[in-house]
C-alpha positions in Angstrom: -50.0 -43.1 49.5 -48.6 -42.6 45.9 -51.5 -41.1 43.9 -49.6 -41.4 40.6 -49.5 -45.2 41.0 -53.3 -45.3 41.1 -53.9 -42.7 38.3 -51.6 -44.4 35.8 -54.0 -47.3 34.8 -56.8 -44.7 34.4 -54.7 -42.6 32.1 -53.6 -45.6 30.0 -57.3 -46.6 29.6 -58.4 -43.1 28.6 -55.5 -42.8 26.0 -56.5 -46.2 24.5 -60.1 -45.0 24.1 -59.0 -41.8 22.5 -56.7 -43.6 20.0 -59.4 -46.1 19.2 -61.6 -43.2 18.0 -59.0 -41.7 15.7 -58.7 -42.8 12.1 -55.1 -43.3 10.8 -53.8 -40.5 8.6 -54.0 -41.5 4.9 -50.9 -40.6 2.8 -51.4 -42.8 -0.3 -54.7 -43.3 -2.2 -55.3 -45.4 -5.3 -58.0 -43.6 -7.3 -60.4 -45.8 -9.3 -61.3 -44.7 -12.8 -64.3 -42.4 -12.2 -64.9 -38.8 -11.5 -66.7 -39.6 -8.2 -63.7 -41.6 -7.0 -61.4 -38.6 -7.7 -63.7 -36.2 -5.9 -63.8 -38.6 -2.9 -60.0 -38.9 -2.9 -59.5 -35.2 -2.8 -62.0 -34.8 0.0 -60.2 -37.5 2.0 -56.8 -35.8 1.4 -58.3 -32.4 2.5 -59.3 -33.9 5.8 -55.6 -34.1 6.8 -54.6 -30.4 6.2 -51.0 -30.9 7.5 -50.2 -34.2 5.8 -49.1 -34.6 2.2 -51.3 -37.1 0.4 -50.4 -38.7 -2.9 -53.3 -39.7 -5.2 -52.4 -42.4 -7.7 -54.7 -42.1 -10.7 -55.6 -45.2 -12.7 -53.1 -45.4 -15.6 -54.6 -44.0 -18.9 -58.0 -43.4 -17.3 -60.2 -40.5 -18.5 -61.7 -38.7 -15.5 -64.6 -36.8 -17.1 -66.2 -34.1 -15.0 -69.8 -33.2 -15.8 -70.7 -30.7 -13.1 -69.4 -28.0 -10.8 -68.9 -29.1 -7.2 -67.7 -25.8 -5.7 -67.1 -22.2 -6.5 -64.3 -19.6 -6.0 -65.1 -16.5 -4.1 -61.6 -15.0 -3.6 -61.5 -13.1 -7.0 -64.7 -13.7 -8.9 -67.3 -16.4 -8.4 -67.0 -19.3 -10.9 -67.6 -23.0 -10.9 -65.0 -25.7 -10.2 -65.2 -29.3 -11.3 -63.3 -30.7 -8.3 -63.2 -30.0 -4.6 -61.1 -27.0 -3.5 -57.5 -28.0 -2.6 -56.9 -26.9 1.0 -54.1 -29.3 2.0 -50.8 -30.6 0.5 -51.8 -33.0 -2.4 -49.7 -34.7 -5.0 -51.4 -36.2 -8.0 -49.5 -39.1 -9.6 -51.3 -39.0 -13.0 -49.7 -42.0 -14.7 -50.8 -40.6 -18.1 -54.4 -40.3 -17.1 -56.7 -37.5 -18.4 -58.7 -35.0 -16.3 -61.2 -33.2 -18.4 -64.4 -31.2 -18.4 -67.0 -33.1 -20.4 -67.7 -32.1 -24.0 -71.3 -33.2 -23.8 -74.0 -30.7 -24.7 -75.4 -29.1 -21.6 -72.3 -29.3 -19.5 -72.0 -26.1 -17.6 -68.9 -23.9 -17.7 -66.3 -24.5 -14.9 -62.6 -24.7 -14.3 -61.0 -28.0 -13.2 -58.9 -27.2 -10.1 -59.1 -24.4 -7.5 -56.1 -24.2 -5.0 -56.9 -22.2 -1.8 -54.3 -20.0 -0.1 -53.7 -22.9 2.3 -53.4 -25.5 -0.5 -50.3 -27.0 -2.1 -51.0 -29.0 -5.3 -48.5 -30.9 -7.4 -49.7 -32.4 -10.6 -47.5 -34.9 -12.4 -47.9 -36.7 -15.7 -51.5 -36.0 -16.7 -53.5 -34.6 -19.6 -55.5 -31.6 -18.4 -58.1 -30.3 -20.8 -61.5 -28.8 -21.5 -61.7 -26.2 -18.6 -63.9 -23.4 -19.8 -65.1 -20.2 -18.3 -66.4 -17.8 -20.9 -67.7 -15.2 -18.6 -65.8 -11.9 -18.3 -65.0 -12.8 -14.7 -63.5 -16.2 -15.6 -59.9 -16.7 -14.2 -58.0 -19.9 -14.9 -59.6 -22.2 -17.3 -57.9 -25.3 -16.0 -56.4 -24.1 -12.6 -57.0 -21.1 -10.4 -54.2 -21.0 -7.8 -54.2 -18.9 -4.6 -51.7 -21.2 -2.8 -48.8 -23.3 -4.1 -49.0 -25.0 -7.5 -46.6 -27.2 -9.5 -47.4 -28.8 -12.9 -44.8 -31.3 -14.1 -44.5 -33.5 -17.3 -48.1 -32.8 -18.3 -50.1 -31.8 -21.4 -52.3 -28.8 -20.7 -54.4 -28.0 -23.7 -57.7 -26.6 -25.0 -58.7 -24.7 -21.9 -60.3 -21.3 -22.0 -61.0 -18.3 -19.7 -61.1 -14.6 -19.8 -57.7 -14.4 -18.1 -55.3 -17.4 -17.9 -56.7 -19.8 -20.4 -55.0 -22.7 -18.7 -53.6 -21.3 -15.4 -54.2 -18.1 -13.4 -51.6 -17.8 -10.7 -52.3 -15.6 -7.7 -50.0 -17.6 -5.4 -46.7 -19.4 -6.2 -46.3 -21.4 -9.4 -43.7 -23.6 -11.0 -43.9 -25.9 -14.0 -41.4 -28.4 -15.5 -41.3 -30.4 -18.8 -44.9 -29.5 -19.6 -46.6 -28.6 -22.9 -49.3 -25.9 -23.0 -51.1 -25.8 -26.3 -54.3 -24.6 -27.9 -55.3 -22.7 -24.8 -57.1 -19.4 -25.2 -58.0 -16.3 -23.2 -60.2 -13.5 -24.3 -58.1 -10.9 -22.6 -54.7 -11.9 -21.1 -52.5 -15.0 -20.8 -53.5 -17.6 -23.3 -51.8 -20.3 -21.3 -50.8 -18.4 -18.1 -51.9 -15.2 -16.4 -49.4 -14.6 -13.6 -49.5 -12.2 -10.6 -47.2 -14.1 -8.2 -43.7 -15.6 -8.1 -43.3 -18.2 -10.9 -40.7 -20.5 -12.5 -41.2 -22.0 -16.0 -38.6 -24.7 -16.6 -38.0 -26.6 -19.8 -41.6 -26.3 -20.9 -43.2 -25.6 -24.3 -45.9 -23.1 -25.2 -47.5 -23.8 -28.5 -50.3 -22.1 -30.4 -51.9 -20.4 -27.5 -53.8 -17.1 -28.0 -54.9 -14.0 -26.0 -54.9 -10.2 -26.5 -52.1 -9.6 -24.0 -49.6 -12.4 -24.0 -50.6 -15.1 -26.5 -48.9 -17.7 -24.2 -48.0 -15.8 -20.9 -49.1 -12.5 -19.4 -47.2 -11.3 -16.3 -48.3 -8.4 -14.1 -46.6 -7.0 -11.0 -44.7 -10.2 -10.4 -41.4 -12.0 -11.3 -41.0 -15.0 -13.5 -37.8 -17.1 -14.1 -38.0 -18.9 -17.4 -35.3 -21.4 -18.3 -34.8 -23.6 -21.4 -38.4 -23.2 -22.6 -39.8 -22.9 -26.1 -42.5 -20.4 -27.3 -43.7 -21.2 -30.8 -46.6 -20.1 -33.0 -48.4 -18.3 -30.2 -50.5 -15.2 -31.2 -51.7 -12.0 -29.4 -55.1 -11.4 -30.9 -58.7 -10.9 -29.7 -61.5 -13.3 -30.7 -62.5 -10.6 -33.2 -58.9 -10.8 -34.7 -57.8 -7.5 -33.4 -53.9 -7.6 -33.1 -52.7 -7.5 -29.5 -49.5 -7.2 -27.5 -46.8 -9.9 -27.1 -47.3 -12.9 -29.4 -45.7 -15.2 -26.8 -45.3 -13.0 -23.7 -46.5 -9.7 -22.4 -45.2 -8.0 -19.3 -46.8 -5.1 -17.4 -46.7 -3.2 -14.1 -49.2 -1.0 -12.2 -46.5 1.6 -11.3 -42.8 1.8 -10.6 -43.0 0.6 -7.0 -42.1 -2.9 -6.0 -43.1 -5.4 -7.1 -42.8 -4.6 -10.8 -43.4 -7.0 -13.7 -40.0 -8.7 -14.3 -39.1 -11.7 -16.4 -35.7 -13.4 -16.8 -35.3 -15.7 -19.8 -32.4 -18.1 -19.8 -31.7 -20.3 -22.8 -35.2 -19.9 -24.3 -36.4 -20.0 -27.9 -39.1 -17.8 -29.5 -40.1 -18.7 -33.0 -43.1 -18.2 -35.2 -45.1 -16.0 -32.8 -47.3 -13.0 -34.0 -48.8 -9.9 -32.5 -49.7 -6.3 -33.3 -46.9 -5.1 -30.9 -44.0 -7.4 -30.2 -44.1 -10.6 -32.2 -42.5 -12.5 -29.4 -42.4 -10.2 -26.4 -44.1 -7.0 -25.4 -42.9 -5.2 -22.2 -44.6 -2.0 -21.0 -45.6 0.2 -18.0 -42.5 0.1 -15.7 -41.7 -3.5 -16.4 -38.3 -5.3 -17.0 -37.1 -8.0 -19.3 -33.8 -9.9 -19.4 -33.0 -12.3 -22.2 -29.8 -14.4 -21.9 -28.5 -17.1 -24.3 -31.7 -17.0 -26.3 -32.9 -17.6 -29.9 -35.5 -15.2 -31.2 -36.4 -15.9 -34.9 -39.2 -15.8 -37.4 -41.6 -13.7 -35.3 -43.8 -11.0 -36.8 -45.7 -7.9 -35.7 -46.8 -4.5 -36.9 -44.3 -2.8 -34.5 -41.3 -4.7 -33.2 -41.1 -8.0 -35.1 -39.4 -9.7 -32.2 -39.7 -7.3 -29.2 -41.8 -4.2 -28.4 -40.4 -2.5 -25.4 -41.2 0.7 -23.5 -39.1 0.1 -20.4 -36.0 -1.7 -19.2 -34.6 -4.4 -21.6 -31.4 -6.3 -21.4 -30.3 -8.7 -24.1 -27.1 -10.8 -23.8 -25.6 -13.7 -25.8 -28.7 -13.9 -28.0 -29.4 -14.5 -31.7 -32.2 -12.4 -33.1 -32.7 -13.2 -36.7 -35.3 -13.4 -39.5 -38.0 -11.4 -37.6 -40.2 -8.9 -39.5 -42.4 -5.9 -38.8 -44.9 -4.2 -41.0 -44.1 -0.6 -39.9 -41.2 -0.1 -37.4 -38.6 -2.2 -35.8 -37.9 -5.3 -37.8 -36.4 -6.9 -34.7 -36.9 -4.4 -31.8 -39.0 -1.4 -31.3 -38.0 0.7 -28.3 -39.9 3.7 -27.1 -39.0 4.7 -23.5 -42.1 5.4 -21.5 -40.5 6.7 -18.3 -38.4 9.9 -18.2 -35.0 9.7 -16.5 -34.1 6.1 -16.9 -30.3 5.8 -17.0 -30.3 2.5 -18.8 -33.4 1.7 -20.7 -32.1 -0.8 -23.2 -28.8 -2.8 -23.5 -27.7 -5.3 -26.1 -24.5 -7.1 -25.5 -22.6 -10.0 -27.2 -25.6 -10.6 -29.5 -26.4 -11.0 -33.2 -29.1 -9.2 -35.2 -29.2 -10.7 -38.7 -31.7 -10.9 -41.5 -34.5 -9.0 -39.8 -36.7 -6.9 -42.1 -39.5 -4.4 -42.7 -42.1 -6.1 -44.8 -44.3 -3.1 -45.8 -44.0 -2.5 -49.5 -43.9 1.2 -48.8 -42.1 1.4 -45.5 -41.3 4.6 -43.6 -37.8 5.6 -44.8 -36.4 5.3 -41.2 -38.3 2.3 -40.1 -35.4 0.4 -38.5 -35.1 -3.1 -40.0 -33.0 -4.2 -36.9 -33.7 -1.7 -34.1 -36.0 1.3 -34.1 -35.1 3.6 -31.2 -37.9 6.1 -31.0 -37.0 7.5 -27.6 -34.7 6.5 -24.8 -31.2 5.4 -24.1 -29.6 2.4 -25.9 -26.3 0.8 -25.1 -24.7 -1.6 -27.6 -21.5 -3.6 -27.0 -20.0 -6.4 -29.0 -22.9 -6.9 -31.3 -23.0 -8.0 -34.9 -25.8 -6.4 -36.9 -25.9 -7.4 -40.6 -28.2 -8.3 -43.5 -31.2 -6.5 -42.1 -33.4 -5.3 -45.0 -36.3 -3.0 -46.0 -35.0 0.1 -44.2 -31.8 1.3 -42.5 -30.9 -1.2 -39.9 -30.4 1.0 -36.9 -32.6 4.0 -36.7 -31.5 6.3 -33.8 -34.1 8.8 -32.6 -32.5 9.5 -29.3 -29.1 8.6 -27.6 -27.1 5.5 -28.3 -23.7 4.1 -27.2 -22.0 1.7 -29.6 -18.9 -0.1 -28.3 -16.7 -2.5 -30.3 -19.5 -3.7 -32.6 -20.1 -4.5 -36.3 -23.0 -2.8 -38.0 -22.4 -3.5 -41.6 -23.6 -5.1 -44.9 -27.2 -4.0 -44.3 -28.5 -3.5 -47.9 -30.7 -0.5 -47.1 -28.2 1.3 -44.9 -26.4 0.7 -41.6 -27.5 3.7 -39.5 -30.0 6.6 -39.8 -30.5 9.4 -37.3 -33.7 11.3 -36.3 -33.6 15.0 -35.4 -32.6 14.2 -31.8 -30.5 11.2 -32.6 -26.9 11.0 -31.3 -24.2 8.3 -31.2 -21.3 7.9 -28.8 -18.5 5.4 -29.5 -16.7 6.1 -26.2 -13.2 5.7 -27.5 -13.9 2.2 -28.8 -13.6 0.7 -32.3 -16.5 -0.1 -34.6 -17.1 -1.2 -38.2 -19.8 -0.1 -40.7 -19.8 -0.6 -44.4 -21.4 2.6 -45.7 -20.0 5.4 -43.4 -23.5 6.1 -42.1 -22.7 5.3 -38.4 -21.2 8.5 -37.1 -17.8 8.1 -35.4 -17.1 4.5 -36.4 -13.4 3.6 -36.8 -13.6 1.4 -39.8 -15.7 1.5 -43.0 -15.6 -1.4 -45.4 -16.1 -5.1 -45.7 -16.4 -6.6 -42.2 -15.3 -10.1 -43.3 -18.3 -12.0 -42.0 -19.2 -15.6 -42.8 -22.9 -16.6 -43.3 -25.1 -17.0 -40.2 -24.4 -20.5 -38.9 -24.2 -22.7 -35.8 -20.7 -22.1 -34.7 -21.2 -23.6 -31.3 -22.7 -22.3 -28.1 -26.3 -23.0 -28.9 -27.1 -19.8 -30.8 -26.4 -18.7 -34.4 -23.5 -16.4 -35.1 -21.5 -14.9 -38.0 -18.0 -16.2 -37.8 -15.1 -13.9 -38.9 -13.0 -14.6 -42.0 -9.3 -14.7 -41.8 -8.8 -11.2 -43.2 -11.6 -9.6 -41.2 -10.6 -6.2 -39.8 -12.6 -7.1 -36.7 -10.0 -9.5 -35.5 -7.9 -8.1 -32.5 -9.4 -4.7 -33.1 -11.4 -3.9 -29.9 -10.4 -0.8 -27.9 -11.4 0.1 -24.4 -11.2 3.0 -22.0 -10.6 2.6 -18.3 -14.2 3.3 -17.5 -15.4 0.3 -19.6 -13.5 -2.3 -17.7 -11.7 -4.0 -20.6 -12.5 -7.0 -22.7 -15.5 -9.1 -21.7 -14.5 -12.7 -20.7 -16.7 -14.5 -23.3 -18.4 -13.9 -26.6 -22.0 -14.8 -27.6 -21.2 -18.5 -27.7 -19.7 -18.2 -24.2 -16.3 -18.9 -25.7 -13.4 -17.1 -24.0 -12.2 -13.7 -25.0 -9.6 -12.5 -26.0 -8.0 -15.2 -28.1 -5.3 -12.9 -29.5 -3.8 -9.7 -28.2 -7.2 -8.0 -28.0 -10.9 -8.8 -28.3 -12.4 -9.1 -31.7 -15.2 -6.7 -32.6 -18.7 -8.0 -32.7 -20.4 -11.0 -31.1 -18.0 -13.6 -32.3 -14.4 -14.2 -31.0 -12.4 -16.0 -33.6 -10.2 -18.9 -32.4 -9.5 -20.1 -35.9 -6.7 -18.0 -37.3 -4.6 -16.9 -34.3 -2.1 -18.7 -32.1 -2.3 -18.4 -28.3 -0.7 -15.3 -27.0 2.3 -17.4 -25.7 4.5 -18.9 -28.5 4.2 -22.7 -28.8 7.8 -23.2 -27.8 7.0 -21.7 -24.4 4.3 -24.2 -23.7 5.8 -27.4 -22.2 3.0 -29.8 -23.0 0.0 -29.4 -20.7 0.3 -28.1 -17.2 -2.9 -28.8 -15.2 -3.4 -27.2 -11.8 -6.0 -28.6 -9.4 -6.7 -28.2 -5.7 -5.1 -30.3 -3.1 -7.2 -33.1 -1.6 -8.1 -33.2 2.1 -4.8 -35.0 2.8 -2.2 -32.7 1.1 0.2 -35.4 0.2 -2.3 -38.0 -0.9 -3.3 -37.9 -4.5 -7.0 -38.5 -5.3 -7.9 -40.7 -8.2 -8.1 -38.9 -11.5 -8.8 -40.6 -14.9 -8.2 -38.9 -18.2 -10.5 -40.0 -21.0 -9.7 -38.1 -24.1 -12.9 -38.9 -25.9 -13.9 -36.5 -28.6 -10.2 -35.9 -29.4 -9.0 -36.5 -32.9 -5.5 -38.0 -32.9 -4.5 -36.5 -36.2 -4.8 -33.0 -34.8 -2.1 -31.4 -32.7 -4.2 -29.6 -30.2 -6.2 -30.6 -27.2 -9.7 -29.0 -27.1 -11.9 -31.3 -25.1 -11.7 -34.4 -22.8 -13.5 -36.3 -20.1 -12.3 -36.3 -16.5 -13.4 -38.7 -13.8 -12.4 -38.2 -10.1 -13.3 -39.5 -6.7 -12.0 -36.2 -5.2 -14.2 -33.8 -3.4 -16.2 -32.3 -6.3 -16.8 -29.1 -4.3 -13.1 -28.4 -4.4 -12.8 -29.1 -8.1 -11.2 -26.4 -10.3 -8.6 -26.6 -13.1 -6.4 -24.4 -15.3 -4.4 -25.4 -18.3 -1.4 -23.2 -19.3 -2.6 -20.7 -16.8 -6.1 -20.4 -18.4 -9.3 -21.6 -16.8 -11.0 -24.8 -18.0 -14.7 -25.2 -18.2 -15.8 -28.5 -16.8 -19.4 -29.7 -16.7 -20.5 -32.3 -14.2 -22.5 -35.1 -15.8 -25.9 -35.8 -14.2 -25.7 -39.5 -14.7 -22.4 -39.8 -12.9 -21.3 -37.1 -10.5 -17.7 -38.2 -10.6 -17.5 -37.6 -14.3 -16.9 -34.2 -16.0 -16.7 -33.1 -19.6 -14.1 -30.3 -20.0 -13.6 -27.8 -22.8 -10.3 -25.9 -23.1 -8.8 -23.3 -25.4 -6.6 -25.0 -27.9 -3.3 -25.8 -26.3 -0.3 -27.8 -27.6 -0.2 -31.4 -26.5 3.1 -33.2 -27.1 2.7 -36.9 -26.9 6.1 -37.6 -25.4 5.9 -34.9 -22.7 4.1 -36.2 -19.6 1.3 -34.1 -18.1 2.2 -32.2 -14.9 -0.6 -32.3 -12.4 -0.1 -29.9 -9.5 -2.2 -29.8 -6.3 -2.0 -26.5 -4.6 -3.4 -24.8 -1.5 -2.1 -21.3 -0.9 1.7 -21.6 -1.5 2.0 -25.4 -0.8 2.0 -27.5 -4.0 2.7 -31.1 -4.9 3.5 -31.9 -8.6 3.0 -35.4 -10.1 4.3 -36.4 -13.6 2.0 -38.6 -15.7 1.6 -39.4 -19.4 -2.0 -38.9 -20.6 -4.1 -41.8 -21.7 -4.5 -40.2 -25.1 -1.0 -41.2 -25.9 -1.9 -44.9 -25.5 -5.2 -44.3 -27.3 -3.5 -42.8 -30.4 -0.8 -45.5 -30.8 -1.2 -48.6 -32.9 -1.9 -49.4 -36.5 -5.4 -47.8 -36.7 -5.6 -44.7 -34.5 -9.0 -43.1 -34.6 -9.5 -40.2 -37.1 -12.9 -39.2 -35.8 -14.0 -38.4 -32.3 -15.4 -41.4 -30.5 -19.2 -41.1 -30.4 -20.9 -40.7 -27.1 -24.2 -42.2 -26.1 -26.0 -38.9 -26.2 -29.2 -40.4 -24.7 -27.4 -40.6 -21.3 -27.5 -36.8 -21.0 -30.8 -35.9 -19.3 -30.4 -32.1 -19.0 -30.0 -29.3 -21.4 -26.7 -28.2 -19.8 -25.1 -31.7 -20.0 -26.3 -32.2 -23.5 -25.0 -28.9 -24.8 -21.7 -29.6 -23.1 -21.2 -33.0 -24.6 -19.4 -33.1 -28.0 -21.4 -34.4 -30.9 -24.7 -34.1 -29.0 -27.6 -31.8 -29.7 -30.7 -30.9 -27.7 -33.8 -31.6 -29.8 -37.4 -30.9 -29.1 -40.5 -32.3 -30.8 -42.3 -30.0 -33.3 -45.6 -31.3 -32.0 -46.8 -31.1 -28.4 -46.4 -34.2 -26.3 -45.6 -35.1 -22.7 -42.0 -36.0 -23.7 -40.7 -32.7 -24.9 -37.0 -32.8 -25.5 -34.1 -35.3 -25.6 -30.4 -35.4 -26.2 -29.4 -36.9 -29.5 -26.3 -37.5 -31.6 -25.7 -34.6 -34.0 -26.5 -35.5 -37.6 
């Protein structure tokens, strides 16, 4: 007898009973406008620990919390206004508000607690009022032990001892969010961080704490991109000046992990502290600043930056910062013996920084005060720094191919142990105070201005001795490929000195008569003898000029294969987010003869195919009324900082007042 035949109906019956007793997994919940409904929704989501649940809040609703419903026991006990997050939850805020009640008698508690097993994403809400005054209070709005993301939110008026808004002990990222009016008694007015974190295109405004008015990082790494830090202050509730008006960074010791922060395209303005108006970095920690703007910050020591450890600054404008005592822009005092590279400043501008004290120390360093440690400078422009000699050298400094000149109270000054090495390169000062410099005299600088690239620079005048003057030894590896603006170097026979490479007064290295129009080389498509579709749109090009500098390119070719050179020089092309087939390309000025067709070559290894084509710009510039101005773009179509900065005539503008909509791409006025 076949026993399986008789068992099958029984198994089917038992399975049906089992399934009838199981509730279906809930993945979407519409949350009514009440605190109790939000609490119930989180409890329901937590009942499915392996399933992501999205909570859709009532648009515009105010979810007001009046009591603590749980406590945290992983660091220090403290109340929490909502159930602990132990599962994957997404909160679709729809511009609702979650707040701790302001009514008299409301106990102190934070709003969210994320367990180590939890994964919380918060989108588009206003998060406010979290308050833990006790000395063990961590994370006024959110304490995270798991995974946390906060996107397109306003997080404001929260308070704690550490991490006024957020204390991260797990993994944290934030995008398009404004953190303002948050406070901490000790560290991290907006964020106290001890785990991996990413801060992307967010704004930190008027937050306060003793360490890190906006952000304090300890023994962890943070990546910060395109964010703005403005008017934050490092100060105690008793008004004692602290460390890092916007950001402080520390480490327990020199073993991994150490406190490390990388800033990419960030702006620091109007921040204040006792040490490091914008940034303070101490105790084995590391800071990297790339393509940044650091201006109008103030401190007693280090108007912009106070640094005791490893600091790298590249393609950054540091201007109009001030200090009461030492280091109008930067105060560096190496805390660790034996560092081979404690501080490096490359392709950057230090301008208009100052010592504000009416009776400053004679060697206070209006730009950089190097008390102790090793400093490497390459292709910088340091000028118009006032109140004391600009560069005060108390230890060892390398200066390569730089301009340190026109500083009213002196270009360089040396302490008893100070020494300078120019390494066989060329440098300019204006008062012969910088030992070993090649040139002394007028450096030929234009006023500080927006000369492209997103950061302020001093352009070179036509007669500047800096043009084509750079020298290198074999150990230095030659001319860097770009200047502070990320424009190509060299444009003449050699690099220019300083942070700015002039493209205004020199012709390309090859004579014009050797340039047969525009030769554009691109990769071969998948079928070597089948041309993909390329469309040339010379928007932004002025017909009355004789040189091509920028154009749009559209293609249905494999974008992963895309590359281009013009007259044997690389072309920078930026893919547009709104249309992946469209690129905006910027090239060095090259001759474009209207009657000479463009040669387009597709090459793989040594196999090439060349096609002759006349550019569309010839048709565009014919007729009775050729354009004399670049055709305007619809800048609002550019949704990212990179696309906006790449588009001609467009600027990336951010609101001066905190709001959920931080920044947008607009036509340049």
